[in-house]
PyMOL Python script that loads the backbone (N, CA, C, O; Angstrom):
from pymol import cmd

cmd.read_pdbstr("""\
ATOM      1  N   UNK A   1      -4.143 -12.647  -3.076  1.00  0.00           N
ATOM      2  CA  UNK A   1      -5.010 -11.370  -3.307  1.00  0.00           C
ATOM      3  C   UNK A   1      -5.908 -10.594  -2.273  1.00  0.00           C
ATOM      4  O   UNK A   1      -7.107 -10.862  -2.195  1.00  0.00           O
ATOM      5  N   UNK A   2      -5.292  -9.575  -1.434  1.00  0.00           N
ATOM      6  CA  UNK A   2      -6.512  -9.346  -0.926  1.00  0.00           C
ATOM      7  C   UNK A   2      -7.028  -7.806  -1.911  1.00  0.00           C
ATOM      8  O   UNK A   2      -6.568  -7.236  -2.900  1.00  0.00           O
ATOM      9  N   UNK A   3      -8.424  -7.538  -0.831  1.00  0.00           N
ATOM     10  CA  UNK A   3      -9.798  -7.732  -1.094  1.00  0.00           C
ATOM     11  C   UNK A   3      -9.925  -6.567   0.352  1.00  0.00           C
ATOM     12  O   UNK A   3      -9.444  -6.501   1.483  1.00  0.00           O
ATOM     13  N   UNK A   4     -10.490  -6.089  -0.156  1.00  0.00           N
ATOM     14  CA  UNK A   4     -11.669  -4.313   1.232  1.00  0.00           C
ATOM     15  C   UNK A   4     -13.282  -4.790   0.486  1.00  0.00           C
ATOM     16  O   UNK A   4     -13.438  -4.956  -0.724  1.00  0.00           O
ATOM     17  N   UNK A   5     -14.262  -4.931   1.436  1.00  0.00           N
ATOM     18  CA  UNK A   5     -15.752  -4.818   1.129  1.00  0.00           C
ATOM     19  C   UNK A   5     -15.741  -4.053   2.165  1.00  0.00           C
ATOM     20  O   UNK A   5     -14.849  -4.369   2.953  1.00  0.00           O
ATOM     21  N   UNK A   6     -16.383  -3.157   2.492  1.00  0.00           N
ATOM     22  CA  UNK A   6     -18.029  -2.953   2.845  1.00  0.00           C
ATOM     23  C   UNK A   6     -17.991  -3.877   3.654  1.00  0.00           C
ATOM     24  O   UNK A   6     -17.601  -5.041   3.561  1.00  0.00           O
ATOM     25  N   UNK A   7     -18.559  -3.102   4.723  1.00  0.00           N
ATOM     26  CA  UNK A   7     -19.116  -5.086   5.381  1.00  0.00           C
ATOM     27  C   UNK A   7     -20.250  -3.636   6.728  1.00  0.00           C
ATOM     28  O   UNK A   7     -20.396  -2.421   6.587  1.00  0.00           O
ATOM     29  N   UNK A   8     -20.657  -4.372   7.597  1.00  0.00           N
ATOM     30  CA  UNK A   8     -21.754  -3.485   8.086  1.00  0.00           C
ATOM     31  C   UNK A   8     -21.374  -2.976   9.206  1.00  0.00           C
ATOM     32  O   UNK A   8     -20.627  -3.309  10.126  1.00  0.00           O
ATOM     33  N   UNK A   9     -22.603  -1.361   8.727  1.00  0.00           N
ATOM     34  CA  UNK A   9     -22.567  -0.582   9.725  1.00  0.00           C
ATOM     35  C   UNK A   9     -21.570   0.235   9.646  1.00  0.00           C
ATOM     36  O   UNK A   9     -21.707   0.667   8.501  1.00  0.00           O
ATOM     37  N   UNK A  10     -19.815   1.214  10.487  1.00  0.00           N
ATOM     38  CA  UNK A  10     -19.115   1.803   9.800  1.00  0.00           C
ATOM     39  C   UNK A  10     -18.095   0.672  10.122  1.00  0.00           C
ATOM     40  O   UNK A  10     -17.819   0.391  11.289  1.00  0.00           O
ATOM     41  N   UNK A  11     -17.496  -0.027   8.961  1.00  0.00           N
ATOM     42  CA  UNK A  11     -17.091  -1.484   9.310  1.00  0.00           C
ATOM     43  C   UNK A  11     -16.087  -2.184   7.388  1.00  0.00           C
ATOM     44  O   UNK A  11     -16.588  -2.130   6.265  1.00  0.00           O
ATOM     45  N   UNK A  12     -14.861  -2.659   7.716  1.00  0.00           N
ATOM     46  CA  UNK A  12     -14.615  -2.672   6.609  1.00  0.00           C
ATOM     47  C   UNK A  12     -14.041  -3.935   6.742  1.00  0.00           C
ATOM     48  O   UNK A  12     -13.362  -4.228   7.726  1.00  0.00           O
ATOM     49  N   UNK A  13     -14.350  -5.003   5.469  1.00  0.00           N
ATOM     50  CA  UNK A  13     -13.550  -6.448   6.300  1.00  0.00           C
ATOM     51  C   UNK A  13     -12.443  -6.872   4.625  1.00  0.00           C
ATOM     52  O   UNK A  13     -12.410  -7.213   3.443  1.00  0.00           O
ATOM     53  N   UNK A  14     -11.691  -6.450   5.937  1.00  0.00           N
ATOM     54  CA  UNK A  14     -10.516  -7.550   4.506  1.00  0.00           C
ATOM     55  C   UNK A  14     -10.485  -8.769   4.736  1.00  0.00           C
ATOM     56  O   UNK A  14     -10.917  -9.221   5.797  1.00  0.00           O
ATOM     57  N   UNK A  15      -9.818  -9.748   3.512  1.00  0.00           N
ATOM     58  CA  UNK A  15      -9.691 -10.765   2.981  1.00  0.00           C
ATOM     59  C   UNK A  15      -8.360 -11.197   2.429  1.00  0.00           C
ATOM     60  O   UNK A  15      -7.943 -10.775   1.350  1.00  0.00           O
ATOM     61  N   UNK A  16      -7.719 -12.022   3.167  1.00  0.00           N
ATOM     62  CA  UNK A  16      -6.667 -12.789   1.741  1.00  0.00           C
ATOM     63  C   UNK A  16      -6.415 -13.780   1.993  1.00  0.00           C
ATOM     64  O   UNK A  16      -6.434 -14.473   3.010  1.00  0.00           O
ATOM     65  N   UNK A  17      -6.022 -13.937   0.515  1.00  0.00           N
ATOM     66  CA  UNK A  17      -6.170 -15.029  -0.056  1.00  0.00           C
ATOM     67  C   UNK A  17      -5.200 -15.943  -0.818  1.00  0.00           C
ATOM     68  O   UNK A  17      -4.072 -15.451  -0.825  1.00  0.00           O
ATOM     69  N   UNK A  18      -5.260 -16.799  -1.288  1.00  0.00           N
ATOM     70  CA  UNK A  18      -3.840 -17.498  -1.702  1.00  0.00           C
ATOM     71  C   UNK A  18      -4.589 -18.004  -2.996  1.00  0.00           C
ATOM     72  O   UNK A  18      -5.542 -18.782  -2.975  1.00  0.00           O
ATOM     73  N   UNK A  19      -4.197 -17.622  -3.778  1.00  0.00           N
ATOM     74  CA  UNK A  19      -4.662 -19.167  -4.987  1.00  0.00           C
ATOM     75  C   UNK A  19      -3.499 -19.401  -6.502  1.00  0.00           C
ATOM     76  O   UNK A  19      -2.561 -19.018  -7.201  1.00  0.00           O
ATOM     77  N   UNK A  20      -4.188 -20.023  -6.299  1.00  0.00           N
ATOM     78  CA  UNK A  20      -3.303 -21.561  -6.502  1.00  0.00           C
ATOM     79  C   UNK A  20      -4.017 -21.541  -8.168  1.00  0.00           C
ATOM     80  O   UNK A  20      -5.247 -21.561  -8.135  1.00  0.00           O
ATOM     81  N   UNK A  21      -3.424 -21.505  -9.537  1.00  0.00           N
ATOM     82  CA  UNK A  21      -3.614 -22.086 -10.368  1.00  0.00           C
ATOM     83  C   UNK A  21      -5.108 -21.664 -10.751  1.00  0.00           C
ATOM     84  O   UNK A  21      -5.631 -22.568 -11.403  1.00  0.00           O
ATOM     85  N   UNK A  22      -6.146 -20.334 -10.504  1.00  0.00           N
ATOM     86  CA  UNK A  22      -7.107 -19.064  -9.881  1.00  0.00           C
ATOM     87  C   UNK A  22      -7.970 -19.549  -9.216  1.00  0.00           C
ATOM     88  O   UNK A  22      -9.115 -19.106  -9.311  1.00  0.00           O
ATOM     89  N   UNK A  23      -7.697 -20.493  -8.439  1.00  0.00           N
ATOM     90  CA  UNK A  23      -8.202 -21.787  -6.896  1.00  0.00           C
ATOM     91  C   UNK A  23      -7.821 -21.017  -6.479  1.00  0.00           C
ATOM     92  O   UNK A  23      -6.702 -20.518  -6.597  1.00  0.00           O
ATOM     93  N   UNK A  24      -9.248 -20.552  -5.486  1.00  0.00           N
ATOM     94  CA  UNK A  24      -8.458 -19.264  -3.870  1.00  0.00           C
ATOM     95  C   UNK A  24      -8.597 -20.324  -3.029  1.00  0.00           C
ATOM     96  O   UNK A  24      -8.360 -21.421  -3.536  1.00  0.00           O
ATOM     97  N   UNK A  25      -8.989 -20.293  -1.620  1.00  0.00           N
ATOM     98  CA  UNK A  25      -8.903 -21.220  -0.848  1.00  0.00           C
ATOM     99  C   UNK A  25      -7.790 -22.010  -0.296  1.00  0.00           C
ATOM    100  O   UNK A  25      -7.604 -22.574   0.783  1.00  0.00           O
ATOM    101  N   UNK A  26      -7.062 -21.863  -1.455  1.00  0.00           N
ATOM    102  CA  UNK A  26      -6.196 -23.326  -1.045  1.00  0.00           C
ATOM    103  C   UNK A  26      -5.016 -22.748   0.430  1.00  0.00           C
ATOM    104  O   UNK A  26      -5.643 -21.883   1.042  1.00  0.00           O
ATOM    105  N   UNK A  27      -3.773 -22.950   1.019  1.00  0.00           N
ATOM    106  CA  UNK A  27      -2.957 -23.494   1.552  1.00  0.00           C
ATOM    107  C   UNK A  27      -1.745 -22.968   0.926  1.00  0.00           C
ATOM    108  O   UNK A  27      -1.625 -23.345  -0.239  1.00  0.00           O
ATOM    109  N   UNK A  28      -0.313 -21.801   1.584  1.00  0.00           N
ATOM    110  CA  UNK A  28       0.401 -22.302   0.563  1.00  0.00           C
ATOM    111  C   UNK A  28       1.118 -22.892   0.618  1.00  0.00           C
ATOM    112  O   UNK A  28       1.141 -23.426   1.727  1.00  0.00           O
ATOM    113  N   UNK A  29       2.081 -23.281  -0.170  1.00  0.00           N
ATOM    114  CA  UNK A  29       3.019 -24.369   0.177  1.00  0.00           C
ATOM    115  C   UNK A  29       3.976 -23.706   1.067  1.00  0.00           C
ATOM    116  O   UNK A  29       4.535 -22.624   0.891  1.00  0.00           O
ATOM    117  N   UNK A  30       4.102 -24.692   2.254  1.00  0.00           N
ATOM    118  CA  UNK A  30       5.161 -25.382   3.574  1.00  0.00           C
ATOM    119  C   UNK A  30       4.544 -24.102   4.289  1.00  0.00           C
ATOM    120  O   UNK A  30       5.176 -23.049   4.205  1.00  0.00           O
ATOM    121  N   UNK A  31       3.308 -24.139   5.009  1.00  0.00           N
ATOM    122  CA  UNK A  31       2.421 -23.651   5.992  1.00  0.00           C
ATOM    123  C   UNK A  31       1.477 -24.431   6.654  1.00  0.00           C
ATOM    124  O   UNK A  31       0.687 -23.743   7.301  1.00  0.00           O
ATOM    125  N   UNK A  32       1.255 -25.851   6.726  1.00  0.00           N
ATOM    126  CA  UNK A  32       0.579 -26.443   7.067  1.00  0.00           C
ATOM    127  C   UNK A  32       0.834 -26.694   8.525  1.00  0.00           C
ATOM    128  O   UNK A  32       1.613 -27.169   9.351  1.00  0.00           O
ATOM    129  N   UNK A  33      -0.064 -26.210   8.370  1.00  0.00           N
ATOM    130  CA  UNK A  33      -1.287 -26.709   9.899  1.00  0.00           C
ATOM    131  C   UNK A  33      -2.257 -25.153  10.221  1.00  0.00           C
ATOM    132  O   UNK A  33      -2.980 -25.165  11.217  1.00  0.00           O
ATOM    133  N   UNK A  34      -2.216 -23.822   9.305  1.00  0.00           N
ATOM    134  CA  UNK A  34      -2.608 -23.443   9.331  1.00  0.00           C
ATOM    135  C   UNK A  34      -4.070 -23.146   8.440  1.00  0.00           C
ATOM    136  O   UNK A  34      -4.273 -24.060   7.640  1.00  0.00           O
ATOM    137  N   UNK A  35      -4.929 -22.266   8.415  1.00  0.00           N
ATOM    138  CA  UNK A  35      -5.885 -22.668   8.357  1.00  0.00           C
ATOM    139  C   UNK A  35      -6.452 -22.407   6.652  1.00  0.00           C
ATOM    140  O   UNK A  35      -5.969 -22.306   5.525  1.00  0.00           O
ATOM    141  N   UNK A  36      -6.960 -22.396   6.910  1.00  0.00           N
ATOM    142  CA  UNK A  36      -6.977 -22.670   4.912  1.00  0.00           C
ATOM    143  C   UNK A  36      -6.923 -20.404   4.988  1.00  0.00           C
ATOM    144  O   UNK A  36      -6.937 -19.495   5.819  1.00  0.00           O
ATOM    145  N   UNK A  37      -6.835 -20.718   2.820  1.00  0.00           N
ATOM    146  CA  UNK A  37      -7.441 -19.142   3.071  1.00  0.00           C
ATOM    147  C   UNK A  37      -9.192 -19.784   2.698  1.00  0.00           C
ATOM    148  O   UNK A  37      -9.826 -20.782   2.355  1.00  0.00           O
ATOM    149  N   UNK A  38      -9.329 -18.021   3.162  1.00  0.00           N
ATOM    150  CA  UNK A  38      -8.663 -16.461   3.037  1.00  0.00           C
ATOM    151  C   UNK A  38      -9.181 -16.873   4.703  1.00  0.00           C
ATOM    152  O   UNK A  38      -9.831 -17.748   5.273  1.00  0.00           O
ATOM    153  N   UNK A  39      -8.299 -15.418   5.080  1.00  0.00           N
ATOM    154  CA  UNK A  39      -7.847 -14.620   5.674  1.00  0.00           C
ATOM    155  C   UNK A  39      -8.950 -13.681   6.065  1.00  0.00           C
ATOM    156  O   UNK A  39      -9.678 -13.204   5.194  1.00  0.00           O
ATOM    157  N   UNK A  40      -9.131 -13.351   7.521  1.00  0.00           N
ATOM    158  CA  UNK A  40     -10.607 -12.865   7.211  1.00  0.00           C
ATOM    159  C   UNK A  40     -10.303 -11.013   8.542  1.00  0.00           C
ATOM    160  O   UNK A  40      -9.763 -11.234   9.625  1.00  0.00           O
ATOM    161  N   UNK A  41     -10.505 -10.274   8.377  1.00  0.00           N
ATOM    162  CA  UNK A  41     -10.268  -9.995   9.593  1.00  0.00           C
ATOM    163  C   UNK A  41     -11.757  -8.143   9.731  1.00  0.00           C
ATOM    164  O   UNK A  41     -12.569  -8.126   8.806  1.00  0.00           O
ATOM    165  N   UNK A  42     -11.826  -7.508  10.291  1.00  0.00           N
ATOM    166  CA  UNK A  42     -12.997  -7.051  10.092  1.00  0.00           C
ATOM    167  C   UNK A  42     -12.961  -5.877  10.716  1.00  0.00           C
ATOM    168  O   UNK A  42     -13.071  -6.020  11.933  1.00  0.00           O
ATOM    169  N   UNK A  43     -12.824  -4.522  10.291  1.00  0.00           N
ATOM    170  CA  UNK A  43     -11.624  -3.718  11.246  1.00  0.00           C
ATOM    171  C   UNK A  43     -13.100  -1.847  11.238  1.00  0.00           C
ATOM    172  O   UNK A  43     -13.966  -1.569  10.409  1.00  0.00           O
ATOM    173  N   UNK A  44     -12.813  -1.328  12.126  1.00  0.00           N
ATOM    174  CA  UNK A  44     -13.720  -0.506  11.935  1.00  0.00           C
ATOM    175  C   UNK A  44     -13.093   1.006  11.845  1.00  0.00           C
ATOM    176  O   UNK A  44     -12.033   1.479  12.255  1.00  0.00           O
ATOM    177  N   UNK A  45     -14.608   1.759  10.873  1.00  0.00           N
ATOM    178  CA  UNK A  45     -14.291   3.031  10.537  1.00  0.00           C
ATOM    179  C   UNK A  45     -12.911   3.846  11.246  1.00  0.00           C
ATOM    180  O   UNK A  45     -12.244   4.552  10.489  1.00  0.00           O
ATOM    181  N   UNK A  46     -12.664   3.778  12.127  1.00  0.00           N
ATOM    182  CA  UNK A  46     -11.497   4.516  12.752  1.00  0.00           C
ATOM    183  C   UNK A  46     -10.365   4.001  12.610  1.00  0.00           C
ATOM    184  O   UNK A  46      -9.428   4.585  12.067  1.00  0.00           O
ATOM    185  N   UNK A  47     -10.304   2.633  13.167  1.00  0.00           N
ATOM    186  CA  UNK A  47      -8.667   1.551  12.480  1.00  0.00           C
ATOM    187  C   UNK A  47      -8.517   2.265  11.097  1.00  0.00           C
ATOM    188  O   UNK A  47      -7.653   3.131  10.965  1.00  0.00           O
ATOM    189  N   UNK A  48      -9.282   1.945  10.138  1.00  0.00           N
ATOM    190  CA  UNK A  48      -8.626   1.793   8.358  1.00  0.00           C
ATOM    191  C   UNK A  48      -8.080   3.470   8.751  1.00  0.00           C
ATOM    192  O   UNK A  48      -6.949   3.748   8.352  1.00  0.00           O
ATOM    193  N   UNK A  49      -8.918   4.645   9.572  1.00  0.00           N
ATOM    194  CA  UNK A  49      -8.003   5.619   9.192  1.00  0.00           C
ATOM    195  C   UNK A  49      -7.107   5.303   9.261  1.00  0.00           C
ATOM    196  O   UNK A  49      -6.521   5.294   8.178  1.00  0.00           O
ATOM    197  N   UNK A  50      -6.092   4.693  10.770  1.00  0.00           N
ATOM    198  CA  UNK A  50      -5.356   4.726  11.323  1.00  0.00           C
ATOM    199  C   UNK A  50      -4.049   3.506   9.990  1.00  0.00           C
ATOM    200  O   UNK A  50      -2.942   4.037  10.069  1.00  0.00           O
ATOM    201  N   UNK A  51      -4.008   2.868   9.484  1.00  0.00           N
ATOM    202  CA  UNK A  51      -4.334   1.659   9.065  1.00  0.00           C
ATOM    203  C   UNK A  51      -3.610   2.587   7.444  1.00  0.00           C
ATOM    204  O   UNK A  51      -2.511   2.537   6.892  1.00  0.00           O
ATOM    205  N   UNK A  52      -5.186   3.536   7.089  1.00  0.00           N
ATOM    206  CA  UNK A  52      -4.732   4.507   6.119  1.00  0.00           C
ATOM    207  C   UNK A  52      -3.376   5.076   6.540  1.00  0.00           C
ATOM    208  O   UNK A  52      -2.223   4.842   6.178  1.00  0.00           O
ATOM    209  N   UNK A  53      -3.889   5.856   7.380  1.00  0.00           N
ATOM    210  CA  UNK A  53      -2.075   7.280   7.330  1.00  0.00           C
ATOM    211  C   UNK A  53      -0.967   6.631   7.865  1.00  0.00           C
ATOM    212  O   UNK A  53      -0.051   7.330   8.296  1.00  0.00           O
ATOM    213  N   UNK A  54      -0.886   5.405   7.915  1.00  0.00           N
ATOM    214  CA  UNK A  54       0.097   4.432   8.659  1.00  0.00           C
ATOM    215  C   UNK A  54       1.080   4.219   7.275  1.00  0.00           C
ATOM    216  O   UNK A  54       2.301   4.060   7.290  1.00  0.00           O
ATOM    217  N   UNK A  55       0.389   4.254   6.345  1.00  0.00           N
ATOM    218  CA  UNK A  55       0.425   3.574   4.542  1.00  0.00           C
ATOM    219  C   UNK A  55       0.222   4.982   3.432  1.00  0.00           C
ATOM    220  O   UNK A  55      -0.400   4.674   2.415  1.00  0.00           O
ATOM    221  N   UNK A  56       0.371   5.481   3.457  1.00  0.00           N
ATOM    222  CA  UNK A  56      -0.158   7.003   3.221  1.00  0.00           C
ATOM    223  C   UNK A  56       1.869   7.633   3.396  1.00  0.00           C
ATOM    224  O   UNK A  56       2.837   7.894   2.681  1.00  0.00           O
ATOM    225  N   UNK A  57       1.574   7.596   4.459  1.00  0.00           N
ATOM    226  CA  UNK A  57       2.772   8.731   5.219  1.00  0.00           C
ATOM    227  C   UNK A  57       3.932   7.228   5.505  1.00  0.00           C
ATOM    228  O   UNK A  57       4.813   7.773   6.170  1.00  0.00           O
ATOM    229  N   UNK A  58       4.219   6.236   5.411  1.00  0.00           N
ATOM    230  CA  UNK A  58       5.207   4.906   5.201  1.00  0.00           C
ATOM    231  C   UNK A  58       5.371   3.871   3.989  1.00  0.00           C
ATOM    232  O   UNK A  58       5.665   2.683   3.856  1.00  0.00           O
ATOM    233  N   UNK A  59       5.036   4.925   3.203  1.00  0.00           N
ATOM    234  CA  UNK A  59       5.165   3.564   1.540  1.00  0.00           C
ATOM    235  C   UNK A  59       6.155   4.925   1.166  1.00  0.00           C
ATOM    236  O   UNK A  59       7.326   4.545   1.161  1.00  0.00           O
ATOM    237  N   UNK A  60       6.052   6.310   0.870  1.00  0.00           N
ATOM    238  CA  UNK A  60       6.810   6.816   0.019  1.00  0.00           C
ATOM    239  C   UNK A  60       7.694   6.997   0.975  1.00  0.00           C
ATOM    240  O   UNK A  60       8.881   6.850   0.683  1.00  0.00           O
ATOM    241  N   UNK A  61       7.381   7.296   2.106  1.00  0.00           N
ATOM    242  CA  UNK A  61       9.342   7.363   3.123  1.00  0.00           C
ATOM    243  C   UNK A  61      10.349   5.398   2.405  1.00  0.00           C
ATOM    244  O   UNK A  61      11.413   5.262   1.802  1.00  0.00           O
ATOM    245  N   UNK A  62       9.459   4.466   2.827  1.00  0.00           N
ATOM    246  CA  UNK A  62       9.880   2.813   1.967  1.00  0.00           C
ATOM    247  C   UNK A  62      10.739   3.430   0.931  1.00  0.00           C
ATOM    248  O   UNK A  62      11.929   3.742   0.989  1.00  0.00           O
ATOM    249  N   UNK A  63       9.754   3.553  -0.167  1.00  0.00           N
ATOM    250  CA  UNK A  63      10.098   4.158  -1.254  1.00  0.00           C
ATOM    251  C   UNK A  63      11.205   4.947  -2.188  1.00  0.00           C
ATOM    252  O   UNK A  63      11.643   4.776  -3.326  1.00  0.00           O
ATOM    253  N   UNK A  64      11.517   6.251  -0.733  1.00  0.00           N
ATOM    254  CA  UNK A  64      12.861   6.823  -1.057  1.00  0.00           C
ATOM    255  C   UNK A  64      11.628   8.080  -1.958  1.00  0.00           C
ATOM    256  O   UNK A  64      12.341   8.837  -2.616  1.00  0.00           O
ATOM    257  N   UNK A  65      10.666   8.321  -2.073  1.00  0.00           N
ATOM    258  CA  UNK A  65      10.354   8.586  -2.546  1.00  0.00           C
ATOM    259  C   UNK A  65      10.181  10.270  -2.672  1.00  0.00           C
ATOM    260  O   UNK A  65      10.134  11.015  -3.650  1.00  0.00           O
ATOM    261  N   UNK A  66      10.096  10.552  -0.936  1.00  0.00           N
ATOM    262  CA  UNK A  66      10.328  11.463  -0.202  1.00  0.00           C
ATOM    263  C   UNK A  66      12.005  12.563  -0.595  1.00  0.00           C
ATOM    264  O   UNK A  66      12.001  13.790  -0.493  1.00  0.00           O
ATOM    265  N   UNK A  67      13.175  11.794  -0.996  1.00  0.00           N
ATOM    266  CA  UNK A  67      13.962  12.021  -1.256  1.00  0.00           C
ATOM    267  C   UNK A  67      13.844  12.408  -2.460  1.00  0.00           C
ATOM    268  O   UNK A  67      14.022  13.561  -2.851  1.00  0.00           O
ATOM    269  N   UNK A  68      13.423  11.123  -3.364  1.00  0.00           N
ATOM    270  CA  UNK A  68      14.014  12.378  -4.863  1.00  0.00           C
ATOM    271  C   UNK A  68      12.605  13.841  -5.122  1.00  0.00           C
ATOM    272  O   UNK A  68      12.651  15.071  -5.102  1.00  0.00           O
ATOM    273  N   UNK A  69      11.937  13.214  -5.257  1.00  0.00           N
ATOM    274  CA  UNK A  69      11.424  14.797  -4.277  1.00  0.00           C
ATOM    275  C   UNK A  69      11.959  16.026  -4.388  1.00  0.00           C
ATOM    276  O   UNK A  69      11.749  16.878  -5.251  1.00  0.00           O
ATOM    277  N   UNK A  70      12.615  16.051  -3.516  1.00  0.00           N
ATOM    278  CA  UNK A  70      13.660  17.109  -2.462  1.00  0.00           C
ATOM    279  C   UNK A  70      14.463  16.573  -4.181  1.00  0.00           C
ATOM    280  O   UNK A  70      13.819  16.685  -5.224  1.00  0.00           O
ATOM    281  N   UNK A  71      15.532  16.163  -4.160  1.00  0.00           N
ATOM    282  CA  UNK A  71      16.491  16.393  -5.180  1.00  0.00           C
ATOM    283  C   UNK A  71      15.883  16.714  -6.333  1.00  0.00           C
ATOM    284  O   UNK A  71      16.288  17.764  -6.832  1.00  0.00           O
ATOM    285  N   UNK A  72      14.900  16.046  -7.012  1.00  0.00           N
ATOM    286  CA  UNK A  72      13.443  16.667  -7.913  1.00  0.00           C
ATOM    287  C   UNK A  72      14.051  18.495  -8.862  1.00  0.00           C
ATOM    288  O   UNK A  72      14.442  18.937  -9.943  1.00  0.00           O
ATOM    289  N   UNK A  73      13.678  18.954  -7.269  1.00  0.00           N
ATOM    290  CA  UNK A  73      12.846  20.498  -6.834  1.00  0.00           C
ATOM    291  C   UNK A  73      14.507  21.152  -6.607  1.00  0.00           C
ATOM    292  O   UNK A  73      14.530  22.343  -6.918  1.00  0.00           O
ATOM    293  N   UNK A  74      15.510  20.760  -6.260  1.00  0.00           N
ATOM    294  CA  UNK A  74      16.994  21.544  -5.696  1.00  0.00           C
ATOM    295  C   UNK A  74      17.328  21.501  -6.619  1.00  0.00           C
ATOM    296  O   UNK A  74      17.995  22.481  -6.951  1.00  0.00           O
ATOM    297  N   UNK A  75      17.051  19.941  -8.123  1.00  0.00           N
ATOM    298  CA  UNK A  75      17.674  19.924  -9.099  1.00  0.00           C
ATOM    299  C   UNK A  75      16.379  21.145  -9.836  1.00  0.00           C
ATOM    300  O   UNK A  75      17.406  20.936 -10.481  1.00  0.00           O
ATOM    301  N   UNK A  76      16.056  21.434  -9.996  1.00  0.00           N
ATOM    302  CA  UNK A  76      15.105  22.460 -10.516  1.00  0.00           C
ATOM    303  C   UNK A  76      15.258  23.311 -10.202  1.00  0.00           C
ATOM    304  O   UNK A  76      15.888  23.964 -11.034  1.00  0.00           O
ATOM    305  N   UNK A  77      14.917  24.112  -8.894  1.00  0.00           N
ATOM    306  CA  UNK A  77      15.695  25.611  -8.182  1.00  0.00           C
ATOM    307  C   UNK A  77      17.203  25.882  -8.670  1.00  0.00           C
ATOM    308  O   UNK A  77      17.358  27.053  -9.019  1.00  0.00           O
ATOM    309  N   UNK A  78      18.068  25.276  -8.750  1.00  0.00           N
ATOM    310  CA  UNK A  78      19.428  25.742  -8.863  1.00  0.00           C
ATOM    311  C   UNK A  78      19.215  25.406  -9.588  1.00  0.00           C
ATOM    312  O   UNK A  78      20.443  25.495  -9.580  1.00  0.00           O
ATOM    313  N   UNK A  79      18.596  24.645 -11.208  1.00  0.00           N
ATOM    314  CA  UNK A  79      18.819  25.930 -12.524  1.00  0.00           C
ATOM    315  C   UNK A  79      18.582  26.711 -13.531  1.00  0.00           C
ATOM    316  O   UNK A  79      18.828  26.911 -14.720  1.00  0.00           O
ATOM    317  N   UNK A  80      17.659  27.307 -12.053  1.00  0.00           N
ATOM    318  CA  UNK A  80      16.374  28.374 -12.545  1.00  0.00           C
ATOM    319  C   UNK A  80      17.021  29.968 -12.028  1.00  0.00           C
ATOM    320  O   UNK A  80      16.771  31.094 -12.459  1.00  0.00           O
ATOM    321  N   UNK A  81      17.991  29.479 -10.869  1.00  0.00           N
ATOM    322  CA  UNK A  81      18.917  30.227 -10.437  1.00  0.00           C
ATOM    323  C   UNK A  81      20.025  30.324 -11.384  1.00  0.00           C
ATOM    324  O   UNK A  81      20.920  31.153 -11.546  1.00  0.00           O
ATOM    325  N   UNK A  82      19.752  29.408 -11.867  1.00  0.00           N
ATOM    326  CA  UNK A  82      21.997  29.397 -12.710  1.00  0.00           C
ATOM    327  C   UNK A  82      21.566  30.184 -13.902  1.00  0.00           C
ATOM    328  O   UNK A  82      22.518  30.564 -14.584  1.00  0.00           O
ATOM    329  N   UNK A  83      19.854  30.687 -14.529  1.00  0.00           N
ATOM    330  CA  UNK A  83      20.164  29.678 -15.558  1.00  0.00           C
ATOM    331  C   UNK A  83      19.996  29.713 -17.070  1.00  0.00           C
ATOM    332  O   UNK A  83      19.947  30.477 -18.034  1.00  0.00           O
ATOM    333  N   UNK A  84      19.932  28.335 -16.680  1.00  0.00           N
ATOM    334  CA  UNK A  84      20.186  27.468 -17.694  1.00  0.00           C
ATOM    335  C   UNK A  84      18.766  26.472 -17.437  1.00  0.00           C
ATOM    336  O   UNK A  84      18.805  25.288 -17.104  1.00  0.00           O
ATOM    337  N   UNK A  85      17.508  27.297 -17.687  1.00  0.00           N
ATOM    338  CA  UNK A  85      15.794  27.212 -17.807  1.00  0.00           C
ATOM    339  C   UNK A  85      16.294  27.649 -19.693  1.00  0.00           C
ATOM    340  O   UNK A  85      15.798  28.761 -19.870  1.00  0.00           O
ATOM    341  N   UNK A  86      16.757  27.370 -20.533  1.00  0.00           N
ATOM    342  CA  UNK A  86      16.336  27.333 -22.139  1.00  0.00           C
ATOM    343  C   UNK A  86      15.558  25.819 -22.356  1.00  0.00           C
ATOM    344  O   UNK A  86      16.004  24.675 -22.259  1.00  0.00           O
ATOM    345  N   UNK A  87      13.683  26.526 -22.822  1.00  0.00           N
ATOM    346  CA  UNK A  87      13.459  25.524 -23.713  1.00  0.00           C
ATOM    347  C   UNK A  87      13.474  25.180 -25.217  1.00  0.00           C
ATOM    348  O   UNK A  87      12.896  25.729 -26.154  1.00  0.00           O
ATOM    349  N   UNK A  88      14.079  24.396 -25.191  1.00  0.00           N
ATOM    350  CA  UNK A  88      14.826  23.884 -26.761  1.00  0.00           C
ATOM    351  C   UNK A  88      13.540  22.625 -27.447  1.00  0.00           C
ATOM    352  O   UNK A  88      13.736  22.069 -28.528  1.00  0.00           O
TER     353      UNK A  88
END
""", "prot")
cmd.dss("prot")
cmd.show_as("cartoon", "prot")
cmd.util.cbc("prot")
cmd.orient("prot")
């Protein structure tokens, strides 16, 4: 489970917790020797903006959203130009 909480000043606190049976603070199976969860990282507001920008530009690309929108736009334009824009 990922939670993001406001920290002190202009910081954000990211926590990643592994839950089993509705109880947090568990160690994921097969990963013995690592600290138990939750794992916590505090970042500054500027660092968050960089992470947010990377996610906003890469996630749609990885999911193919841009390509899908380009195909849909081209189909709509083609349909409009050919005159097949009848509403039934």
